N, C-alpha and C positions, 0 to 999 in steps of 0.2 A: 504494500500500500504506500502510495506516495504521500508526501507532506500535504498536498492539496486535498487528498481524500480524507483528511482529518478535519476538514472544514465542517463546522456544525452550523446549521441554519435553524433559527427559531422564529416562528410566526406567533406573535403575541407576547411581548416582553412583560407587560403589565408592570409590576413593581420590581421585577428582576429576581424573584425567588428561584424559579427553575433555572434561570440564567446562571445564578451562582453555582448551582449543582453541575451544570454543563461545563462551566469554566473550571471548576475544581477538578472535574474529570480530565479535562484537557491538560491542566497543570500536572496532575498525577501521571498522565501518560507522557509528559515531557514534550509534547508537540501538538500543534493544531491551533485553531482559532474559532471563536464563536461569533457569528454575525446574527444579530437579533433585531427585530423591528417592532415598533409600537407607534400607534397613531396619536395617542394622547401626549401632549407636551409635558403635562404635569407628571405623568407616569414615567416618561423618558428621563426627566430630570431626577426623579426619585430613584429610578433604576441605576442611572449612572453614578449617583452618590453612593448607593448601597454597594455597587460593584467596586468602586474605588476604595471605599472603607474596608472592604474585605480583602483588598490587595490583589484583585484580579483584573484590574483595568487594562493591563497590557494584553490580556487574552480575549477581550470582548470589544466588539464594535456594535454600538447601539445606534440603529438608524431610525430617525424620526420620520414618520409619514405613512402613507397608504402602502400596505404590503405588496400589492402587485408592482408598484413603482420601485419601492426600496429593495425588495428581494430580487427584482429583475436585474439589479446591479451586482449581485453576488456571483463571483466567479466559481467555477466548479473545478474538479468534481467535489460533490458534497457527500460526506460519509454518513451523516446523521441529520435528519430533519425532525424537529419537534413542532407539531402543528397544534397550537393552543390559543389561537385568536378567535375571532368571530367564527362560529361553527359553520355557517353557510358559506364561508370563504375558504374552508379547508381544502375542498376539491379544486377550486380555481388556483389556489396557491400551490398545491401539489403539482398540478399540471404545468404551472409556470416553472417549477424547479426541476421537473422530470428530465429535461435534456442535460442537466448538470449533475444528476445523481450518479455516483460511482456504482458499478455493478457490486451488489452485495450491501448497498447502503440500507440503513435502517430508517424507517419512517414511522413516527409515533403520532397517532391522532388521539388527542385527549377528548374526554367526554363523548365517547363513541356511542353511548346509549341515548343521547339526545336526538330527538326527531330531526333536528336541523343538520345532523351529520349523516343522515341515511344515504344520501347520494355518494358522499365520500366513502362510507363503509362498503356500499355496493360496488363501487369502482375498484377499490383495492382488493376486494375478495374475488373479483373476476380475473382468473388467471390470464385471460387474453390481454389484460392491460400491463402485464409484466411484474406482478407482485405475488408473493406468497405471504398470506396474511392470517393472523390469529387474533381472536378476542382475548384480552387480558382483563379478567373480571375484577376490577378494583373500583370502588366508589361509583363514579359515573361512567366507568368503562374506559379502556384504552384499546385502540386497535394498533397492533404492532405488525408492521409489514416489512418485508425485505424485497428490495428492487432487484430483479433478476437480470436487468440489463437487456431484456428482450431484444 
């Protein structure tokens, strides 16, 4: 796996709690970078502050703005994508990132039991779209998918 395949893309920074975990994993692995996006300026500022206070600022880029625009700038290949923003946007964001996913990349869709994620879940469960996917039954559900690189 190349350095670039250790890029982590996150949709939906919010206050940066999951971003902290992703960045800590990147730090523990000794290589990689997290690129995350958030629409709310207030949340972006809070997340950046939290990430800096945790000493992980050099491992994270927080992009402010609409995910289709901001994540469209992330270069690939991407080794991990966490989709935890607006649920009805998970599928469009995944489709945006697909051409930059590394073969074997993991894609995690949070809150997979919500009705607003049904199109996303159906998409990643259809093997014709290039994923092997399983439901991980925690709280509101997570769909964990592996991009086969079809």
